[in-house]
Biopython code that builds the backbone (N, CA, C, O; Angstrom):
import numpy as np
from Bio.PDB.StructureBuilder import StructureBuilder

atoms = [
    (1, "MET", "N", (-15.900, 9.403, 33.754)),
    (1, "MET", "CA", (-15.779, 9.495, 32.547)),
    (1, "MET", "C", (-16.592, 9.056, 31.431)),
    (1, "MET", "O", (-16.925, 7.873, 31.362)),
    (2, "GLU", "N", (-16.917, 9.830, 30.620)),
    (2, "GLU", "CA", (-18.094, 8.972, 29.849)),
    (2, "GLU", "C", (-17.648, 7.951, 29.001)),
    (2, "GLU", "O", (-16.510, 7.530, 28.789)),
    (3, "GLU", "N", (-18.752, 7.623, 28.548)),
    (3, "GLU", "CA", (-18.625, 6.088, 27.457)),
    (3, "GLU", "C", (-17.347, 5.932, 26.486)),
    (3, "GLU", "O", (-16.455, 5.084, 26.452)),
    (4, "ALA", "N", (-17.628, 7.192, 25.633)),
    (4, "ALA", "CA", (-16.901, 6.935, 24.281)),
    (4, "ALA", "C", (-15.131, 7.306, 25.094)),
    (4, "ALA", "O", (-14.199, 6.774, 24.491)),
    (5, "LYS", "N", (-14.854, 7.922, 26.011)),
    (5, "LYS", "CA", (-13.511, 8.133, 26.596)),
    (5, "LYS", "C", (-13.171, 6.809, 27.208)),
    (5, "LYS", "O", (-12.159, 6.218, 26.830)),
    (6, "GLN", "N", (-13.952, 6.307, 28.129)),
    (6, "GLN", "CA", (-13.496, 4.904, 28.416)),
    (6, "GLN", "C", (-13.219, 3.661, 27.737)),
    (6, "GLN", "O", (-12.484, 2.744, 28.103)),
    (7, "SER", "N", (-14.083, 3.795, 26.443)),
    (7, "SER", "CA", (-13.933, 2.812, 25.360)),
    (7, "SER", "C", (-12.342, 3.187, 24.429)),
    (7, "SER", "O", (-11.559, 2.326, 24.029)),
    (8, "LEU", "N", (-12.233, 4.243, 24.307)),
    (8, "LEU", "CA", (-10.966, 4.630, 23.753)),
    (8, "LEU", "C", (-9.774, 4.307, 24.866)),
    (8, "LEU", "O", (-8.794, 3.682, 24.460)),
    (9, "PHE", "N", (-9.824, 4.674, 26.116)),
    (9, "PHE", "CA", (-8.729, 4.478, 27.048)),
    (9, "PHE", "C", (-8.402, 2.935, 27.322)),
    (9, "PHE", "O", (-7.263, 2.574, 27.617)),
    (10, "VAL", "N", (-9.575, 1.972, 27.193)),
    (10, "VAL", "CA", (-9.474, 0.792, 27.031)),
    (10, "VAL", "C", (-9.077, 0.261, 25.872)),
    (10, "VAL", "O", (-8.611, -0.864, 26.053)),
    (11, "VAL", "N", (-9.068, 0.626, 24.681)),
    (11, "VAL", "CA", (-8.539, -0.162, 23.344)),
    (11, "VAL", "C", (-7.169, 0.386, 23.521)),
    (11, "VAL", "O", (-6.252, -0.266, 23.022)),
    (12, "VAL", "N", (-6.842, 1.677, 24.268)),
    (12, "VAL", "CA", (-5.031, 1.812, 24.145)),
    (12, "VAL", "C", (-4.791, 1.160, 24.804)),
    (12, "VAL", "O", (-4.010, 0.290, 24.421)),
    (13, "LEU", "N", (-5.243, 1.109, 26.147)),
    (13, "LEU", "CA", (-4.164, 0.373, 26.730)),
    (13, "LEU", "C", (-4.049, -1.442, 26.490)),
    (13, "LEU", "O", (-3.265, -2.244, 26.997)),
    (14, "TRP", "N", (-5.178, -1.650, 25.506)),
    (14, "TRP", "CA", (-5.352, -3.379, 24.637)),
    (14, "TRP", "C", (-4.188, -3.282, 23.958)),
    (14, "TRP", "O", (-3.280, -4.109, 24.037)),
    (15, "SER", "N", (-4.176, -2.177, 23.210)),
    (15, "SER", "CA", (-3.296, -2.205, 22.002)),
    (15, "SER", "C", (-1.472, -1.850, 22.828)),
    (15, "SER", "O", (-0.368, -2.191, 22.405)),
    (16, "ILE", "N", (-1.769, -1.221, 23.836)),
    (16, "ILE", "CA", (-0.165, -1.171, 24.332)),
    (16, "ILE", "C", (0.087, -2.477, 24.616)),
    (16, "ILE", "O", (1.156, -2.979, 24.269)),
    (17, "TRP", "N", (-0.842, -3.174, 25.265)),
    (17, "TRP", "CA", (-0.852, -4.569, 25.767)),
    (17, "TRP", "C", (-0.235, -5.269, 24.713)),
    (17, "TRP", "O", (0.923, -5.651, 24.886)),
    (18, "CYS", "N", (-0.901, -5.539, 23.483)),
    (18, "CYS", "CA", (-0.865, -6.364, 22.202)),
    (18, "CYS", "C", (0.784, -5.893, 21.786)),
    (18, "CYS", "O", (1.503, -6.883, 21.646)),
    (19, "VAL", "N", (1.273, -4.976, 21.637)),
    (19, "VAL", "CA", (2.618, -4.251, 21.050)),
    (19, "VAL", "C", (3.525, -4.914, 21.836)),
    (19, "VAL", "O", (4.378, -5.730, 21.485)),
    (20, "HIS", "N", (3.184, -4.357, 23.292)),
    (20, "HIS", "CA", (4.200, -5.533, 24.177)),
    (20, "HIS", "C", (4.399, -6.930, 24.163)),
    (20, "HIS", "O", (5.435, -7.492, 24.520)),
    (21, "ASN", "N", (3.644, -7.332, 23.850)),
    (21, "ASN", "CA", (3.363, -8.788, 23.859)),
    (21, "ASN", "C", (4.421, -9.592, 22.720)),
    (21, "ASN", "O", (5.233, -10.482, 22.974)),
    (22, "ALA", "N", (4.144, -9.022, 21.527)),
    (22, "ALA", "CA", (4.391, -8.838, 20.263)),
    (22, "ALA", "C", (5.982, -8.595, 20.556)),
    (22, "ALA", "O", (6.732, -9.531, 20.278)),
    (23, "SER", "N", (6.443, -7.615, 21.002)),
    (23, "SER", "CA", (7.758, -7.376, 21.290)),
    (23, "SER", "C", (8.484, -7.968, 21.904)),
    (23, "SER", "O", (9.703, -7.906, 21.747)),
    (24, "ILE", "N", (8.024, -8.532, 22.571)),
    (24, "ILE", "CA", (8.475, -10.110, 23.515)),
    (24, "ILE", "C", (8.683, -11.598, 23.194)),
    (24, "ILE", "O", (9.598, -12.421, 23.235)),
    (25, "TRP", "N", (7.228, -11.531, 22.812)),
    (25, "TRP", "CA", (7.412, -13.288, 21.672)),
    (25, "TRP", "C", (7.633, -13.184, 20.533)),
    (25, "TRP", "O", (7.942, -14.277, 20.058)),
    (26, "GLU", "N", (7.632, -12.187, 19.637)),
    (26, "GLU", "CA", (7.875, -12.457, 18.317)),
    (26, "GLU", "C", (8.839, -11.475, 17.948)),
    (26, "GLU", "O", (9.025, -11.084, 16.795)),
    (27, "ASN", "N", (9.448, -11.090, 18.969)),
    (27, "ASN", "CA", (10.513, -10.024, 18.633)),
    (27, "ASN", "C", (10.516, -8.899, 17.695)),
    (27, "ASN", "O", (11.515, -8.437, 17.142)),
    (28, "LYS", "N", (8.755, -8.321, 17.507)),
    (28, "LYS", "CA", (8.727, -7.560, 16.886)),
    (28, "LYS", "C", (9.027, -5.865, 17.559)),
    (28, "LYS", "O", (8.486, -5.573, 18.626)),
    (29, "GLN", "N", (9.944, -4.801, 16.811)),
    (29, "GLN", "CA", (10.178, -3.523, 17.622)),
    (29, "GLN", "C", (8.437, -2.833, 17.840)),
    (29, "GLN", "O", (7.429, -2.743, 17.138)),
    (30, "ALA", "N", (8.795, -2.499, 19.064)),
    (30, "ALA", "CA", (7.160, -1.844, 19.521)),
    (30, "ALA", "C", (7.704, -0.154, 19.510)),
    (30, "ALA", "O", (8.679, 0.433, 19.979)),
    (31, "ASN", "N", (6.823, 0.136, 18.923)),
    (31, "ASN", "CA", (6.625, 1.944, 18.739)),
    (31, "ASN", "C", (5.206, 2.639, 18.671)),
    (31, "ASN", "O", (4.224, 1.921, 18.483)),
    (32, "LEU", "N", (5.082, 3.772, 18.791)),
    (32, "LEU", "CA", (3.932, 4.784, 18.792)),
    (32, "LEU", "C", (3.221, 4.614, 18.065)),
    (32, "LEU", "O", (2.049, 4.577, 18.441)),
    (33, "VAL", "N", (3.555, 4.399, 16.495)),
    (33, "VAL", "CA", (2.865, 4.075, 15.403)),
    (33, "VAL", "C", (2.111, 3.391, 15.265)),
    (33, "VAL", "O", (0.955, 3.651, 14.931)),
    (34, "SER", "N", (2.728, 1.989, 15.563)),
    (34, "SER", "CA", (2.105, 0.269, 15.381)),
    (34, "SER", "C", (1.032, 0.706, 16.432)),
    (34, "SER", "O", (-0.148, 0.660, 16.085)),
    (35, "THR", "N", (1.393, 1.177, 17.842)),
    (35, "THR", "CA", (0.460, 1.398, 18.791)),
    (35, "THR", "C", (-0.835, 1.876, 18.389)),
    (35, "THR", "O", (-1.950, 1.379, 18.553)),
    (36, "CYS", "N", (-0.377, 3.202, 17.693)),
    (36, "CYS", "CA", (-1.944, 3.859, 17.697)),
    (36, "CYS", "C", (-2.573, 3.429, 16.244)),
    (36, "CYS", "O", (-3.705, 3.782, 15.914)),
    (37, "MET", "N", (-1.768, 2.672, 15.452)),
    (37, "MET", "CA", (-2.381, 1.848, 14.366)),
    (37, "MET", "C", (-3.314, 0.979, 14.836)),
    (37, "MET", "O", (-4.469, 1.080, 14.425)),
    (38, "LEU", "N", (-3.054, 0.253, 15.524)),
    (38, "LEU", "CA", (-3.869, -1.117, 16.236)),
    (38, "LEU", "C", (-5.049, -0.712, 17.149)),
    (38, "LEU", "O", (-6.035, -1.431, 17.312)),
    (39, "ALA", "N", (-4.893, 0.347, 17.660)),
    (39, "ALA", "CA", (-5.902, 0.981, 18.401)),
    (39, "ALA", "C", (-7.127, 1.634, 17.599)),
    (39, "ALA", "O", (-8.300, 1.624, 17.972)),
    (40, "SER", "N", (-6.521, 2.318, 16.186)),
    (40, "SER", "CA", (-7.336, 2.930, 15.218)),
    (40, "SER", "C", (-8.264, 1.875, 14.647)),
    (40, "SER", "O", (-9.490, 1.962, 14.577)),
    (41, "ASP", "N", (-7.530, 0.903, 14.263)),
    (41, "ASP", "CA", (-8.042, -0.552, 13.356)),
    (41, "ASP", "C", (-9.053, -1.149, 14.815)),
    (41, "ASP", "O", (-9.948, -1.962, 14.584)),
    (42, "LEU", "N", (-8.921, -0.892, 15.587)),
    (42, "LEU", "CA", (-10.029, -2.052, 16.674)),
    (42, "LEU", "C", (-11.182, -0.999, 16.711)),
    (42, "LEU", "O", (-12.322, -1.464, 16.710)),
    (43, "ILE", "N", (-11.043, 0.288, 16.743)),
    (43, "ILE", "CA", (-12.328, 1.207, 16.772)),
    (43, "ILE", "C", (-12.654, 1.269, 15.432)),
    (43, "ILE", "O", (-13.878, 1.247, 15.304)),
    (44, "ARG", "N", (-12.122, 1.331, 14.483)),
    (44, "ARG", "CA", (-12.970, 1.264, 13.121)),
    (44, "ARG", "C", (-13.846, -0.145, 12.795)),
    (44, "ARG", "O", (-14.970, -0.116, 12.295)),
    (45, "ASP", "N", (-13.098, -1.440, 13.185)),
    (45, "ASP", "CA", (-13.573, -2.583, 13.164)),
    (45, "ASP", "C", (-15.074, -2.364, 14.009)),
    (45, "ASP", "O", (-16.220, -2.283, 13.570)),
    (46, "TYR", "N", (-14.620, -2.316, 15.204)),
    (46, "TYR", "CA", (-15.638, -2.227, 16.589)),
    (46, "TYR", "C", (-17.067, -1.485, 15.896)),
    (46, "TYR", "O", (-18.208, -1.897, 16.107)),
    (47, "ASN", "N", (-16.661, -0.123, 14.894)),
    (47, "ASN", "CA", (-17.972, 0.731, 14.786)),
    (47, "ASN", "C", (-18.440, 0.260, 13.566)),
    (47, "ASN", "O", (-19.480, 0.686, 13.064)),
    (48, "TRP", "N", (-17.586, -0.780, 12.945)),
    (48, "TRP", "CA", (-18.310, -1.320, 11.375)),
    (48, "TRP", "C", (-18.990, -2.434, 11.651)),
    (48, "TRP", "O", (-19.911, -2.762, 10.904)),
    (49, "CYS", "N", (-18.697, -3.108, 12.625)),
    (49, "CYS", "CA", (-19.414, -4.172, 13.147)),
    (49, "CYS", "C", (-20.488, -3.913, 13.773)),
    (49, "CYS", "O", (-21.429, -4.697, 13.646)),
    (50, "SER", "N", (-20.605, -2.874, 14.515)),
    (50, "SER", "CA", (-21.954, -2.214, 15.385)),
    (50, "SER", "C", (-23.029, -1.931, 14.465)),
    (50, "SER", "O", (-24.111, -2.517, 14.445)),
    (51, "ASN", "N", (-22.656, -0.984, 13.694)),
    (51, "ASN", "CA", (-23.523, -0.359, 12.320)),
    (51, "ASN", "C", (-23.827, -1.459, 11.561)),
    (51, "ASN", "O", (-24.719, -1.138, 10.776)),
    (52, "ALA", "N", (-23.391, -3.016, 11.376)),
    (52, "ALA", "CA", (-23.772, -3.669, 10.440)),
    (52, "ALA", "C", (-24.803, -4.607, 11.047)),
    (52, "ALA", "O", (-25.445, -5.324, 10.279)),
    (53, "LEU", "N", (-25.081, -4.682, 12.739)),
    (53, "LEU", "CA", (-26.287, -5.280, 12.984)),
    (53, "LEU", "C", (-27.359, -4.142, 13.167)),
    (53, "LEU", "O", (-27.396, -3.099, 13.821)),
    (54, "VAL", "N", (-28.118, -4.717, 12.407)),
    (54, "VAL", "CA", (-29.371, -3.981, 12.201)),
    (54, "VAL", "C", (-30.804, -4.616, 13.091)),
    (54, "VAL", "O", (-31.457, -5.627, 12.833)),
    (55, "PRO", "N", (-30.957, -3.800, 14.000)),
    (55, "PRO", "CA", (-31.820, -4.404, 15.077)),
    (55, "PRO", "C", (-33.049, -5.101, 14.470)),
    (55, "PRO", "O", (-33.381, -6.172, 14.977)),
    (56, "SER", "N", (-33.854, -4.548, 13.305)),
    (56, "SER", "CA", (-34.904, -5.289, 12.930)),
    (56, "SER", "C", (-34.531, -6.681, 12.296)),
    (56, "SER", "O", (-35.316, -7.623, 12.184)),
    (57, "LEU", "N", (-33.334, -6.667, 11.935)),
    (57, "LEU", "CA", (-32.830, -8.036, 11.218)),
    (57, "LEU", "C", (-32.430, -9.389, 12.625)),
    (57, "LEU", "O", (-32.158, -10.556, 12.345)),
    (58, "LEU", "N", (-32.487, -8.910, 13.878)),
    (58, "LEU", "CA", (-31.984, -9.598, 14.679)),
    (58, "LEU", "C", (-33.032, -10.440, 14.937)),
    (58, "LEU", "O", (-34.143, -9.911, 14.885)),
    (59, "PRO", "N", (-32.975, -11.779, 15.241)),
    (59, "PRO", "CA", (-34.045, -13.056, 15.914)),
    (59, "PRO", "C", (-34.441, -12.021, 17.213)),
    (59, "PRO", "O", (-33.741, -11.437, 18.040)),
    (60, "THR", "N", (-35.780, -12.080, 17.000)),
    (60, "THR", "CA", (-36.494, -11.660, 18.406)),
    (60, "THR", "C", (-36.938, -12.878, 19.620)),
    (60, "THR", "O", (-37.244, -12.832, 20.812)),
    (61, "ARG", "N", (-36.805, -13.816, 18.729)),
    (61, "ARG", "CA", (-36.611, -15.270, 19.923)),
    (61, "ARG", "C", (-35.713, -16.043, 19.504)),
    (61, "ARG", "O", (-35.360, -16.165, 18.330)),
    (62, "VAL", "N", (-35.186, -16.751, 20.675)),
    (62, "VAL", "CA", (-34.411, -17.809, 20.607)),
    (62, "VAL", "C", (-35.070, -19.497, 19.663)),
    (62, "VAL", "O", (-36.005, -20.265, 19.890)),
    (63, "LEU", "N", (-34.288, -19.455, 18.896)),
    (63, "LEU", "CA", (-34.756, -20.612, 18.084)),
    (63, "LEU", "C", (-34.028, -21.808, 18.636)),
    (63, "LEU", "O", (-32.897, -21.772, 19.122)),
    (64, "SER", "N", (-34.766, -22.833, 18.514)),
    (64, "SER", "CA", (-34.247, -24.341, 18.508)),
    (64, "SER", "C", (-34.316, -25.411, 17.907)),
    (64, "SER", "O", (-35.100, -25.664, 16.993)),
    (65, "TRP", "N", (-33.337, -26.272, 18.460)),
    (65, "TRP", "CA", (-33.104, -27.264, 16.805)),
    (65, "TRP", "C", (-34.456, -28.473, 16.858)),
    (65, "TRP", "O", (-34.997, -29.179, 17.710)),
    (66, "GLU", "N", (-34.554, -28.267, 15.769)),
    (66, "GLU", "CA", (-35.673, -29.317, 15.308)),
    (66, "GLU", "C", (-35.058, -30.580, 14.099)),
    (66, "GLU", "O", (-34.240, -30.606, 13.179)),
    (67, "LYS", "N", (-35.987, -31.508, 14.742)),
    (67, "LYS", "CA", (-35.373, -32.750, 13.970)),
    (67, "LYS", "C", (-35.640, -32.951, 12.324)),
    (67, "LYS", "O", (-36.720, -33.374, 11.914)),
    (68, "PRO", "N", (-34.682, -32.647, 11.553)),
    (68, "PRO", "CA", (-35.208, -32.447, 9.725)),
    (68, "PRO", "C", (-36.190, -32.991, 9.443)),
    (68, "PRO", "O", (-36.644, -33.816, 10.236)),
    (69, "PRO", "N", (-36.842, -32.724, 8.241)),
    (69, "PRO", "CA", (-37.618, -33.650, 7.894)),
    (69, "PRO", "C", (-37.525, -34.746, 7.260)),
    (69, "PRO", "O", (-36.563, -34.586, 6.509)),
    (70, "VAL", "N", (-38.038, -35.997, 7.074)),
    (70, "VAL", "CA", (-37.915, -37.411, 6.688)),
    (70, "VAL", "C", (-37.189, -36.995, 5.475)),
    (70, "VAL", "O", (-36.041, -37.411, 5.625)),
    (71, "THR", "N", (-37.295, -36.340, 4.272)),
    (71, "THR", "CA", (-36.803, -36.072, 2.892)),
    (71, "THR", "C", (-35.264, -35.449, 3.153)),
    (71, "THR", "O", (-34.556, -35.726, 2.186)),
    (72, "TRP", "N", (-34.695, -34.848, 3.964)),
    (72, "TRP", "CA", (-33.649, -34.522, 4.236)),
    (72, "TRP", "C", (-32.448, -35.408, 4.481)),
    (72, "TRP", "O", (-32.568, -36.505, 5.026)),
    (73, "LEU", "N", (-31.066, -34.828, 3.996)),
    (73, "LEU", "CA", (-29.949, -35.793, 4.331)),
    (73, "LEU", "C", (-29.522, -34.732, 5.336)),
    (73, "LEU", "O", (-29.758, -33.525, 5.372)),
    (74, "THR", "N", (-28.709, -35.661, 6.279)),
    (74, "THR", "CA", (-27.789, -34.391, 7.284)),
    (74, "THR", "C", (-26.178, -34.847, 6.820)),
    (74, "THR", "O", (-25.916, -35.982, 6.423)),
    (75, "CYS", "N", (-25.582, -34.201, 6.895)),
    (75, "CYS", "CA", (-23.917, -34.457, 6.621)),
    (75, "CYS", "C", (-23.130, -34.084, 7.754)),
    (75, "CYS", "O", (-23.190, -32.918, 8.143)),
    (76, "ASN", "N", (-22.415, -34.894, 8.324)),
    (76, "ASN", "CA", (-21.667, -34.828, 9.266)),
    (76, "ASN", "C", (-20.013, -34.923, 9.363)),
    (76, "ASN", "O", (-19.611, -35.991, 9.826)),
    (77, "VAL", "N", (-19.196, -34.145, 9.064)),
    (77, "VAL", "CA", (-17.724, -33.881, 8.861)),
    (77, "VAL", "C", (-16.831, -33.994, 10.246)),
    (77, "VAL", "O", (-17.161, -33.461, 11.306)),
    (78, "GLY", "N", (-16.094, -34.483, 10.123)),
    (78, "GLY", "CA", (-14.757, -34.704, 11.257)),
    (78, "GLY", "C", (-13.321, -35.032, 10.573)),
    (78, "GLY", "O", (-13.110, -35.645, 9.527)),
    (79, "GLY", "N", (-12.277, -34.366, 11.590)),
    (79, "GLY", "CA", (-11.109, -34.290, 11.309)),
    (79, "GLY", "C", (-10.331, -34.201, 12.285)),
    (79, "GLY", "O", (-10.647, -33.713, 13.370)),
    (80, "ALA", "N", (-8.990, -34.769, 11.932)),
    (80, "ALA", "CA", (-7.978, -34.567, 13.134)),
    (80, "ALA", "C", (-6.390, -34.599, 12.282)),
    (80, "ALA", "O", (-6.034, -35.306, 11.340)),
    (81, "LEU", "N", (-5.831, -33.802, 12.852)),
    (81, "LEU", "CA", (-4.523, -33.662, 12.515)),
    (81, "LEU", "C", (-3.529, -34.217, 13.758)),
    (81, "LEU", "O", (-3.640, -33.940, 14.952)),
    (82, "PHE", "N", (-2.519, -35.087, 13.113)),
    (82, "PHE", "CA", (-1.416, -35.515, 14.286)),
    (82, "PHE", "C", (-0.294, -35.195, 13.606)),
    (82, "PHE", "O", (0.130, -35.764, 12.600)),
    (83, "LYS", "N", (0.351, -33.937, 14.380)),
    (83, "LYS", "CA", (1.604, -33.043, 13.739)),
    (83, "LYS", "C", (2.548, -33.826, 13.957)),
    (83, "LYS", "O", (3.184, -33.999, 12.917)),
    (84, "THR", "N", (3.072, -34.553, 15.055)),
    (84, "THR", "CA", (4.103, -35.477, 15.138)),
    (84, "THR", "C", (4.356, -36.417, 14.373)),
    (84, "THR", "O", (5.489, -36.710, 13.990)),
    (85, "ALA", "N", (3.052, -37.140, 13.989)),
    (85, "ALA", "CA", (3.011, -38.130, 12.945)),
    (85, "ALA", "C", (2.924, -37.612, 11.456)),
    (85, "ALA", "O", (3.191, -38.270, 10.450)),
    (86, "GLY", "N", (2.596, -36.609, 11.502)),
    (86, "GLY", "CA", (2.649, -36.275, 9.918)),
    (86, "GLY", "C", (1.356, -36.665, 9.091)),
    (86, "GLY", "O", (1.338, -36.777, 7.866)),
    (87, "LYS", "N", (0.293, -36.851, 9.925)),
    (87, "LYS", "CA", (-1.074, -37.499, 9.233)),
    (87, "LYS", "C", (-2.207, -36.820, 9.322)),
    (87, "LYS", "O", (-2.100, -35.797, 9.999)),
    (88, "PHE", "N", (-3.221, -37.021, 8.893)),
    (88, "PHE", "CA", (-4.382, -36.746, 9.508)),
    (88, "PHE", "C", (-5.993, -37.569, 8.872)),
    (88, "PHE", "O", (-6.122, -38.381, 7.956)),
    (89, "GLY", "N", (-6.619, -37.204, 9.419)),
    (89, "GLY", "CA", (-8.060, -38.212, 9.194)),
    (89, "GLY", "C", (-8.961, -37.577, 8.743)),
    (89, "GLY", "O", (-8.857, -36.421, 9.152)),
    (90, "ILE", "N", (-10.038, -37.736, 7.938)),
    (90, "ILE", "CA", (-10.918, -36.957, 7.796)),
    (90, "ILE", "C", (-12.453, -38.115, 7.721)),
    (90, "ILE", "O", (-12.533, -39.072, 6.949)),
    (91, "ALA", "N", (-13.236, -37.813, 8.449)),
    (91, "ALA", "CA", (-14.849, -39.037, 8.188)),
    (91, "ALA", "C", (-15.579, -38.049, 8.059)),
    (91, "ALA", "O", (-15.529, -37.048, 8.773)),
    (92, "THR", "N", (-16.651, -38.314, 6.737)),
    (92, "THR", "CA", (-18.032, -38.282, 6.558)),
    (92, "THR", "C", (-18.912, -39.212, 7.113)),
    (92, "THR", "O", (-18.548, -40.331, 7.474)),
    (93, "THR", "N", (-20.042, -38.799, 7.196)),
    (93, "THR", "CA", (-21.084, -39.310, 7.558)),
    (93, "THR", "C", (-22.586, -38.758, 6.781)),
    (93, "THR", "O", (-23.102, -37.693, 7.121)),
    (94, "LEU", "N", (-23.095, -39.515, 5.862)),
    (94, "LEU", "CA", (-24.433, -38.946, 5.442)),
    (94, "LEU", "C", (-25.775, -39.701, 6.078)),
    (94, "LEU", "O", (-25.657, -40.897, 6.340)),
    (95, "LYS", "N", (-26.977, -39.077, 6.318)),
    (95, "LYS", "CA", (-27.507, -39.739, 7.499)),
    (95, "LYS", "C", (-28.926, -39.023, 6.685)),
    (95, "LYS", "O", (-29.182, -37.836, 6.482)),
    (96, "GLN", "N", (-29.583, -40.082, 6.383)),
    (96, "GLN", "CA", (-31.257, -39.680, 6.186)),
    (96, "GLN", "C", (-31.907, -39.480, 7.840)),
    (96, "GLN", "O", (-31.563, -40.029, 8.887)),
    (97, "ALA", "N", (-32.826, -38.602, 7.603)),
    (97, "ALA", "CA", (-33.626, -38.737, 8.705)),
    (97, "ALA", "C", (-34.430, -39.837, 9.185)),
    (97, "ALA", "O", (-35.001, -39.921, 10.273)),
    (98, "LEU", "N", (-34.404, -40.643, 8.269)),
    (98, "LEU", "CA", (-34.921, -42.212, 8.598)),
    (98, "LEU", "C", (-33.939, -43.112, 9.539)),
    (98, "LEU", "O", (-34.152, -44.179, 10.115)),
    (99, "SER", "N", (-32.885, -42.353, 9.481)),
    (99, "SER", "CA", (-32.076, -43.455, 10.638)),
    (99, "SER", "C", (-31.071, -44.468, 9.776)),
    (99, "SER", "O", (-30.489, -45.346, 10.414)),
    (100, "LEU", "N", (-30.845, -44.359, 8.274)),
    (100, "LEU", "CA", (-30.480, -45.047, 7.731)),
    (100, "LEU", "C", (-29.215, -44.613, 7.603)),
    (100, "LEU", "O", (-29.171, -43.486, 7.110)),
    (101, "ALA", "N", (-27.982, -45.164, 7.907)),
    (101, "ALA", "CA", (-26.405, -44.496, 7.841)),
    (101, "ALA", "C", (-25.710, -44.748, 6.894)),
    (101, "ALA", "O", (-25.401, -45.937, 6.823)),
    (102, "LEU", "N", (-25.241, -43.962, 5.943)),
    (102, "LEU", "CA", (-24.430, -44.286, 4.853)),
    (102, "LEU", "C", (-22.999, -43.794, 5.453)),
    (102, "LEU", "O", (-23.020, -42.596, 5.735)),
    (103, "SER", "N", (-21.902, -44.373, 5.682)),
    (103, "SER", "CA", (-20.652, -43.645, 5.733)),
    (103, "SER", "C", (-19.692, -44.023, 4.723)),
    (103, "SER", "O", (-19.723, -45.117, 4.161)),
    (104, "TYR", "N", (-18.691, -42.966, 4.450)),
    (104, "TYR", "CA", (-17.606, -43.024, 3.787)),
    (104, "TYR", "C", (-16.770, -42.453, 4.279)),
    (104, "TYR", "O", (-17.100, -41.406, 4.836)),
    (105, "GLY", "N", (-15.203, -42.885, 4.316)),
    (105, "GLY", "CA", (-14.115, -42.131, 5.176)),
    (105, "GLY", "C", (-12.761, -43.178, 5.234)),
    (105, "GLY", "O", (-11.747, -42.843, 5.848)),
]
sb = StructureBuilder()
sb.init_structure("model")
sb.init_model(0)
sb.init_chain("A")
sb.init_seg("    ")
for serial, (resi, resn, name, xyz) in enumerate(atoms, 1):
    if name == "N":
        sb.init_residue(resn, " ", resi, " ")
    sb.init_atom(name, np.array(xyz, "f"), 0.0, 1.0, " ", f" {name:<3s}", serial, name[0])
structure = sb.get_structure()
């Protein structure tokens, strides 16, 4: 089977699986139209994303992390949600490359 037909076959199977799960877990009505629409949307989105990637714009080498210059500030943000307690927490840290930590939270 050629690659395009294989891809279409897999997308249709995936769509059937998704619609089947939605009918079981979300009590949604499964039908042929919704299955075909999902398959069509997946193919359209894949094609759009594939065309959006221009090979000349992609990096040709792997970039690695480097320590920022001394004049830079880095900002780290963290958060947590506590559903059962109905609370949340947020913390931020500003840090200069010279390792002077300024904290607010």
